[in-house]
Phi, psi and omega in degrees: 000147174222151174265128185219160177292140178294106183219174177286353175293337190274005177304137179089344181284149180257129174292129188272318182239147179301142169265113186238154182281175180295339178280348181101006184282131182281117182267325179226119181279160171290140183103350182282137180274135182281130167259169178297318179297315184299316177303316179300319183290319172309314184290327179296322181285352182098007179284140179245342184223159171207160179263122177240161178286150187207121183290343179276340189229028181311314181280002186270120179265124178264102183255162172257161177288331172234164185282157183312308185300318182284329178294315185293318186302306179303321184288314182297318176306310181303313183295308188292322178289320169298325177290318177294332174279327176294319184265329182234001187048053171241128183241110186277081187296319183294327184289317178297316180301322170291323173294322187296311181301323175291326171299313181297324183294320184283336178285326181287343177295331180238054196300341192251002192272142169287116181274124176260088193289150188303136181267006186265116184236148170222158184249018185287339177210065188310305196301307185298319181298315182297318180294328175286322178298327180280325181300311179299314181291323177292321180296316173308307180301320174302315184295312183300321182284353180076026162310135165292164189308309183301321175282337168297313179299317177301311177309304181300324179295311177298321178296321176286342174248017186300329186257013189299332173306337186286346180295344177273358174259130179305143180301330181297327181277317179300325184257007185295124181286345180253178179304144178275141171288162185299321180290328174295313174296328181290324171301316173305311191284349180279347183299322180298318179291318180292327181289320182297309181303322185283321187288321180296322183304321193253332177276340176079236186287344190278077177288344171301313186287325184298328186286352171293327171285318186292324191258359197286346177257009181276153182236162187288335177269010172089007185269008181265197189216158011269348192242358184061034185289160186224149169054226176290355174294340179274134182295158176298324176296323182286322180286332174298305184290334174302327191277314176296317186296324173292324175293323183285320182289318180294321188283354185258139173288140168230173187287338177261000174186160182274157181297151170262133181304147180302326178298318176291326174302312182292323172297328175296310192295328181286321181296322182268359181303127186095325177266300179258328190230150181299136183294311185299313191284335173296313182295318174301314182297324187284347174276342183240358180244125188291134175292327187229101187301149178304141183097347179283151172255146189217150166258120176289165183290341176281344176108344185283150172282129179218159174240134180289117185250339176183169172229139174252177177292152178166165182213113353293165186287139180239122181286157175267124185248137173253118181278135191240339181208170169279179184296344179265003182061034163272131181307145172230161169303113192305140180216150188244150178194151185282135176305320176302333185271009179249088189299137180066009181247139184224183173263115185278337182195143166264134183255139174290335176190181171312136169297151173308312177301324179288318171306320185282344182270337185263353176083000000 
């Protein structure tokens, strides 16, 4: 299986994994052949990538950090909770806490695994999907940082609710494709404090959880908002959720910009470690999140085409590659190697799909 950009070139390809909405509804089942009209409908729903069958990569499994059932359950719960807040100002913490405990339990089952997060994103419910992704990423970071289970649950609960204050921001501002006016930007900057107030009102004495909303836009050098805190003035939960939030926001397609590939998101975090983000936490995060998701196609600095097929333990994580062509994109008998075992060789480019020259040669 390989993960590729959703384009008209995929007409006639066969879907290898179901394409689902944020709430778990199957839009396209595994085994369905893609048509041009089906591709167009998926793109209208906001899907940008799909997993397709591939005779060269049939044995490659494109996994997520949590199972599909748990992800769908968490997304539905967040959606319902945010609607409840927007309509009635009621925050159903108990339902979310139950889902969050399940997320944490699944992440703890593989504490030392390098997580190759799902490359599949949809925009039919961006806010809910983003909240679940941040919950998962914060949980991964919390485990890597050695937090005990009760603190992990608090971290994950705060992370899944970190953007609850955005229910007070008009949708046309959140999805505006152009630059924000000053008044619009002020409304955006108010959402951490709004979220904190909502959570304190409903979470009760757990101010730690509420600080995930209040502090996730603060930065280590004091340049963040809403309070301009610096360094250890920012709560640990705020520093953790900030990293998870930035990574997921950057790696998601939005109406106003294309996604940034995961390896460049991690590069941004490393570049700003100590200045914008907690250095220790950035290092732990980069140890557990794969720079190139399994199923991705890459071109090596030596010119060969390869697919990412797995990750083993290591710091930083090094992908196992299946080399598919020579530098001129002529197919070769596939062979596998760990990128870290190739001195001086790196990934030069992440590809949306097979290059035309390679595709034509394999038929």
